[in-house]
Structures are given as C-alpha cells and as structure tokens.
C-alpha positions as CSV (number, residue, x, y, z in Angstrom):
1,X,-90.7,-129.7,69.9
2,X,-90.5,-133.0,71.9
3,X,-87.2,-134.7,72.7
4,X,-87.0,-138.5,72.9
5,X,-84.2,-140.9,73.5
6,X,-84.1,-143.9,71.1
7,X,-81.8,-147.0,71.2
8,X,-79.7,-147.9,68.2
9,X,-79.9,-151.5,67.0
10,X,-77.5,-153.5,64.8
11,X,-79.0,-155.0,61.7
12,X,-77.2,-157.4,59.4
13,X,-73.5,-156.8,58.8
14,X,-73.4,-153.1,57.9
15,X,-76.4,-151.2,59.1
16,X,-77.7,-149.6,62.3
17,X,-81.4,-148.9,62.9
18,X,-83.6,-146.8,65.2
19,X,-87.4,-146.8,65.5
20,X,-89.7,-143.9,64.7
21,X,-92.3,-142.7,67.2
22,X,-95.7,-144.3,66.4
23,X,-97.6,-141.0,66.9
24,X,-95.3,-139.1,64.4
25,X,-95.8,-141.8,61.8
26,X,-99.6,-141.8,62.1
27,X,-99.8,-137.9,62.1
28,X,-98.0,-137.8,58.7
29,X,-100.0,-140.7,57.2
30,X,-97.0,-142.9,56.8
31,X,-97.2,-146.7,56.6
32,X,-94.8,-149.7,56.3
33,X,-92.9,-149.5,53.0
34,X,-93.1,-145.7,52.7
35,X,-90.0,-143.7,52.4
36,X,-88.9,-140.6,54.3
37,X,-86.3,-138.0,53.5
38,X,-83.1,-137.8,55.6
39,X,-81.2,-134.5,55.6
40,X,-77.8,-135.5,56.9
41,X,-75.5,-133.0,58.6
42,X,-72.2,-133.4,60.4
43,X,-73.8,-133.4,63.8
44,X,-77.5,-134.1,63.2
45,X,-79.9,-135.9,61.0
46,X,-83.4,-134.5,60.2
47,X,-86.1,-136.9,59.1
48,X,-88.8,-135.4,56.9
49,X,-92.0,-137.1,55.6
50,X,-92.4,-137.2,51.9
51,X,-95.7,-135.5,52.4
52,X,-93.6,-132.3,52.5
53,X,-93.2,-132.5,48.7
54,X,-94.6,-129.5,46.9
55,X,-98.0,-129.9,45.3
56,X,-99.8,-127.6,42.9
57,X,-101.0,-124.4,44.5
58,X,-103.9,-122.6,43.1
59,X,-105.5,-119.2,44.1
60,X,-108.4,-117.0,43.2
61,X,-108.2,-113.2,43.3
62,X,-111.3,-111.0,43.2
63,X,-110.0,-107.6,41.9
64,X,-113.4,-105.8,42.5
65,X,-112.0,-103.1,44.9
66,X,-108.4,-103.1,43.5
67,X,-106.6,-100.6,41.4
68,X,-103.9,-101.3,38.8
69,X,-100.8,-101.2,40.9
70,X,-102.1,-103.1,44.0
71,X,-103.4,-105.8,41.7
72,X,-100.0,-106.2,40.0
73,X,-98.4,-106.4,43.5
74,X,-101.0,-109.0,44.6
75,X,-100.2,-111.2,41.6
76,X,-96.4,-110.9,42.3
77,X,-97.0,-111.8,45.9
78,X,-98.8,-115.0,44.9
79,X,-96.0,-115.8,42.5
80,X,-93.3,-115.4,45.2
81,X,-95.4,-117.6,47.6
82,X,-95.0,-120.4,45.1
83,X,-98.5,-120.5,43.5
84,X,-98.7,-122.3,40.2
85,X,-102.2,-121.2,39.0
86,X,-104.1,-117.9,39.5
87,X,-107.6,-117.1,38.5
88,X,-108.3,-113.4,38.6
89,X,-111.9,-112.0,38.5
90,X,-111.6,-108.7,36.6
91,X,-114.0,-105.8,36.3
92,X,-112.3,-103.3,33.9
93,X,-109.5,-102.8,31.5
94,X,-107.0,-101.7,34.2
95,X,-107.5,-105.1,35.9
96,X,-106.8,-106.9,32.5
97,X,-103.7,-104.7,31.9
98,X,-102.4,-105.5,35.4
99,X,-102.7,-109.2,34.7
100,X,-100.9,-108.7,31.4
101,X,-98.1,-106.6,33.0
102,X,-97.6,-109.1,35.8
103,X,-97.3,-112.0,33.3
104,X,-94.7,-110.0,31.4
105,X,-92.5,-109.3,34.5
106,X,-92.7,-112.8,36.0
107,X,-90.5,-115.5,34.6
108,X,-92.7,-118.5,33.5
109,X,-96.0,-116.7,33.9
110,X,-98.5,-116.9,31.0
111,X,-102.1,-115.9,30.5
112,X,-103.7,-119.0,29.2
113,X,-107.3,-118.0,29.2
114,X,-109.3,-114.7,29.1
115,X,-113.0,-115.2,29.5
116,X,-113.8,-111.5,29.7
117,X,-114.6,-111.5,33.4
118,X,-111.9,-113.9,34.5
119,X,-108.2,-114.1,33.5
120,X,-106.2,-117.3,34.2
121,X,-102.5,-117.2,34.7
122,X,-100.3,-120.4,34.8
123,X,-96.7,-120.6,36.1
124,X,-94.7,-122.9,33.9
125,X,-91.3,-123.4,35.5
126,X,-88.9,-126.4,35.4
127,X,-86.7,-126.1,38.5
128,X,-84.6,-128.9,37.2
129,X,-83.4,-126.8,34.3
130,X,-82.8,-123.4,35.9
131,X,-81.3,-123.7,39.5
132,X,-81.0,-120.8,41.8
133,X,-77.2,-120.6,41.4
134,X,-77.7,-120.3,37.6
135,X,-80.2,-117.5,38.2
136,X,-77.8,-115.7,40.4
137,X,-74.9,-116.1,37.9
138,X,-77.1,-114.7,35.1
139,X,-78.0,-111.7,37.4
140,X,-74.4,-111.2,38.3
141,X,-73.1,-111.3,34.6
142,X,-75.9,-109.0,33.5
143,X,-75.2,-106.5,36.3
144,X,-71.5,-106.5,35.5
145,X,-72.0,-105.8,31.8
146,X,-74.6,-103.0,32.6
147,X,-72.0,-101.2,34.8
148,X,-69.2,-101.9,32.3
149,X,-71.2,-100.5,29.5
150,X,-72.1,-97.5,31.5
151,X,-68.3,-96.8,31.9
152,X,-68.0,-96.8,28.1
153,X,-71.1,-94.6,27.8
154,X,-69.5,-92.1,30.3
155,X,-66.4,-91.8,28.2
156,X,-68.0,-91.3,24.8
157,X,-71.7,-90.5,25.6
158,X,-73.3,-93.4,23.8
159,X,-77.2,-93.1,23.7
160,X,-77.5,-96.7,22.4
161,X,-75.5,-98.2,25.3
162,X,-77.7,-96.2,27.8
163,X,-80.8,-97.5,26.2
164,X,-79.7,-101.1,26.4
165,X,-78.7,-100.7,30.1
166,X,-82.3,-99.5,30.7
167,X,-83.8,-102.4,28.9
168,X,-81.6,-105.0,30.8
169,X,-83.0,-103.8,34.1
170,X,-86.3,-105.4,33.3
171,X,-84.6,-108.8,32.8
172,X,-82.9,-108.5,36.2
173,X,-86.3,-107.9,37.7
174,X,-87.6,-111.1,36.2
175,X,-84.6,-113.1,37.5
176,X,-84.9,-111.4,40.9
177,X,-88.6,-112.5,41.3
178,X,-87.7,-116.0,40.1
179,X,-84.9,-116.4,42.6
180,X,-87.0,-115.2,45.5
181,X,-89.7,-117.7,44.5
182,X,-87.2,-120.5,44.4
183,X,-85.6,-119.5,47.8
184,X,-89.0,-119.4,49.6
185,X,-90.0,-122.8,48.2
186,X,-86.6,-124.3,49.1
187,X,-87.2,-123.3,52.8
188,X,-90.6,-124.9,52.8
189,X,-90.2,-128.0,50.7
190,X,-87.3,-130.4,51.1
191,X,-87.7,-131.9,47.6
192,X,-87.5,-128.4,46.1
193,X,-84.4,-127.7,48.1
194,X,-82.8,-130.9,46.8
195,X,-83.8,-130.2,43.2
196,X,-82.5,-126.7,43.3
197,X,-79.4,-127.7,45.2
198,X,-80.0,-125.1,47.8
199,X,-78.8,-125.4,51.4
200,X,-81.8,-124.1,53.4
201,X,-79.4,-122.8,56.0
202,X,-77.9,-120.5,53.4
203,X,-81.1,-118.9,52.1
204,X,-80.7,-115.7,54.0
205,X,-77.2,-115.2,52.4
206,X,-78.6,-116.0,48.9
207,X,-81.5,-113.6,49.4
208,X,-79.2,-110.8,50.4
209,X,-77.1,-111.4,47.2
210,X,-80.1,-111.5,45.0
211,X,-81.5,-108.3,46.5
212,X,-78.1,-106.6,46.2
213,X,-77.9,-107.5,42.5
214,X,-81.4,-106.2,41.8
215,X,-80.5,-102.9,43.5
216,X,-77.3,-102.6,41.4
217,X,-79.3,-103.0,38.2
218,X,-81.8,-100.3,39.5
219,X,-78.8,-97.9,40.1
220,X,-77.3,-98.7,36.7
221,X,-80.7,-97.8,35.1
222,X,-80.9,-94.6,37.1
223,X,-77.3,-93.6,35.9
224,X,-78.2,-94.3,32.3
225,X,-81.2,-92.1,32.5
226,X,-79.3,-89.3,34.2
227,X,-76.5,-89.5,31.5
228,X,-79.1,-89.3,28.7
229,X,-80.6,-86.2,30.4
230,X,-77.0,-84.7,30.9
231,X,-76.4,-85.3,27.1
232,X,-72.6,-85.3,27.2
233,X,-69.7,-87.5,28.3
234,X,-68.3,-87.3,31.9
235,X,-64.7,-88.6,31.5
236,X,-63.8,-87.4,35.0
237,X,-66.1,-90.2,36.4
238,X,-64.3,-92.9,34.5
239,X,-61.6,-93.6,37.1
240,X,-64.2,-94.2,39.9
241,X,-66.4,-96.2,37.6
242,X,-63.5,-98.4,36.6
243,X,-62.7,-99.1,40.3
244,X,-66.4,-100.0,41.0
245,X,-66.5,-102.3,38.0
246,X,-63.5,-104.1,39.3
247,X,-65.1,-104.4,42.8
248,X,-68.3,-105.8,41.3
249,X,-66.5,-108.4,39.2
250,X,-64.2,-109.4,42.1
251,X,-67.0,-109.7,44.7
252,X,-69.0,-112.0,42.4
253,X,-66.1,-114.2,41.5
254,X,-65.4,-114.5,45.3
255,X,-69.0,-115.4,45.9
256,X,-69.2,-118.2,43.4
257,X,-65.7,-119.6,44.3
258,X,-66.3,-119.0,48.0
259,X,-62.9,-117.3,48.1
260,X,-62.6,-115.3,51.4
261,X,-59.1,-113.9,50.5
262,X,-60.5,-112.5,47.2
263,X,-63.5,-111.0,49.0
264,X,-61.2,-109.3,51.5
265,X,-59.6,-107.3,48.6
266,X,-63.0,-105.8,47.7
267,X,-63.6,-104.7,51.2
268,X,-60.2,-103.0,51.3
269,X,-61.0,-101.2,48.0
270,X,-64.3,-100.1,49.4
271,X,-62.6,-98.4,52.3
272,X,-60.7,-96.3,49.7
273,X,-63.8,-95.5,47.6
274,X,-64.9,-92.7,49.9
275,X,-61.9,-90.6,49.0
276,X,-62.5,-90.9,45.3
277,X,-66.1,-90.1,45.8
278,X,-65.2,-86.9,47.8
279,X,-62.9,-85.7,45.0
280,X,-65.7,-86.1,42.5
281,X,-68.3,-84.4,44.7
282,X,-66.0,-81.4,45.0
283,X,-65.5,-81.3,41.3
284,X,-69.2,-81.2,40.3
285,X,-69.9,-78.2,42.6
286,X,-68.5,-75.9,40.0
287,X,-70.9,-77.2,37.3
288,X,-74.2,-75.7,36.2
289,X,-76.9,-76.5,38.7
290,X,-79.0,-78.8,36.5
291,X,-76.0,-80.6,35.2
292,X,-74.5,-80.9,38.7
293,X,-77.8,-82.6,39.9
294,X,-77.5,-85.2,37.1
295,X,-73.9,-85.8,38.0
296,X,-74.6,-86.1,41.7
297,X,-77.3,-88.7,40.9
298,X,-74.7,-90.7,38.9
299,X,-72.1,-90.4,41.5
300,X,-74.5,-91.4,44.4
301,X,-75.5,-94.5,42.4
302,X,-71.9,-95.4,41.7
303,X,-71.1,-95.2,45.4
304,X,-74.1,-97.3,46.2
305,X,-73.1,-100.0,43.7
306,X,-69.7,-100.1,45.5
307,X,-71.5,-100.6,48.7
308,X,-73.5,-103.5,47.4
309,X,-70.4,-105.0,46.0
310,X,-68.9,-104.9,49.4
311,X,-72.1,-106.6,50.8
312,X,-71.6,-109.4,48.4
313,X,-68.0,-109.7,49.3
314,X,-69.1,-110.1,53.0
315,X,-71.5,-112.9,52.0
316,X,-68.7,-114.6,50.1
317,X,-66.6,-114.6,53.3
318,X,-69.5,-116.0,55.3
319,X,-70.2,-118.8,52.8
320,X,-66.5,-119.7,52.7
321,X,-66.5,-120.7,56.3
322,X,-66.4,-124.5,56.6
323,X,-69.6,-126.2,58.1
C-alpha cells in the first residue's frame, strides 16, 4: 500500500476537493464523469472504484472422479463463494442425485436444465429482499422455538414435536449457507455490503453468531432423536432446559438490540449452569445403561446450547461498543 499526501482545495461555497492519483484512475479504467464509492468512517474515508460491483459468476464442475458427498460439498463451496451459475458434467446417477440434493439444501438454487450428461444449476437470490440481519433473525427465532418445543416434549414425551424439531434443522442449514454466502460477498463487494446493510468490519462477529445458531439447531435435532429413542418423558431435565431457553432468548434479544447489560445477565447465568448440569449428571448414573446414554446425550447438548448462547451474548457486548 502506497501512502501519498494530497492538498485539500476549496470549491464553490460549500465543498472541499482533493485530486485522485492518475495511475490509480487508469488502473481501474475510470474516466472523467465516472463515479466512485466513498465509504465514510469517523476517522477515514475509503474510495472504491465502481468496478468492484459484483458481476455474474459462472463455473464448470467435471464430476468424473468424484463421489456423491464430495460433489455435494463442491457445489456448496461454489455457492458460498458467490457463484450464480454452475454447469456440472455428470457420469452416473449418484452425480445427478448430488446435484439434486445440493439444490434442495441451498436457498435459491434451482436445477434449470438436465441434458443427461450435464446439469445446470442457477442461483436465484434477491439480496434486496432478504438481508443478512433478516436471515439471522429467522435463524434465531427458529432455534428458540426448537429448544422451547423440546422442553415441552421432555415434559410430556411428544413424538410429533420431536419430528418437527428434526425437520426444522434442515431449514436452519439453508439459512446458514445463505448467510455465509452473503457475508463472503459483503467483504468482497462494496455494493453488496451496502445492499445488505452489512458493516464489513463486523463480518467476523456475524459469522460467529450464524455458526453458533447452526450448531444450536444441530444439538436440538440430536436431542430430539435421543428422546425418541428413549421413548419416555424426562421431567427432571425441565428445569435446566427452562434456564437454557431463557438464556437463548435473552442472548438473541441482546444481540439485535445491541444491549450489553442484557447480554451480561446471560454470562452470569452461564456461570451457574455447570452446577445444574452436575446435579443432572449425578442423577442419570442410577439409570439403565442404555437410557443413561440417551440422557447424557441430551444433557451434553443442553450444556452446549447454553455455551453457544453465552458466545452470542459476548458478541452482543462487542457490537454494543460505540465506533
């Protein structure tokens, strides 16, 4: 990075002007009359050429030597990298199934053409309609209802509630991938950052929250499966589950309100969570071995959800600090 000193000139009655380096203007293909983007901070101004606007990205994947799961992961990787169009050369039915599964789990991805040997996937997303904050709020609300419903299922052993929790985990995955795609694009393209209303300097914090919510949904799904295998209510876990539901709700409210004081209450409650957990662990030791394993899985996941709630609360405190 080169550093230059430029004089400030007075223009008209209300404006100040500085000149741009000729080399920089030419390197970015700018000319008289073109516009640039100014990212204005309290202590600095970044000038960005409009050539940084996101253009359509296309990719070709030859799946010849790939198996089912690696191909799914490859398609997801291109989605996260911001690609809008994928052509996949397929060689067997597993390749075609991989393309179909990827399009199902990725928000806005659709198979628009299947020519037998080549499958085309297009990504149809309108960032102006679903901003990253909206995605995070949907993830947050869904995770809260998943854990709240699990609390009810613990008390009365409700198979239907457990099944709905498991189904909702897939929706969290879709939102998770969408948020990661948006955050990556916001770092790279200023116009995307502006459209999504994302501060590029906060992307790391947003990514941590999104990842935490995705893991909470995974643990809720694991708890639902374990309760179904257990086949009976566990009312003795209701108190700790109630506490964790409260922590999860409070941490997310603190996050979106950027309320540091509210977030601190979650961290205080997390410090008390270990004692409740120890009481429950001592209680399950006396159970049948198989039942104790399922209960331990549930309890482990509850503690982890409490930990992720504390992580979100810490992010809320960081975001609440004035610029």
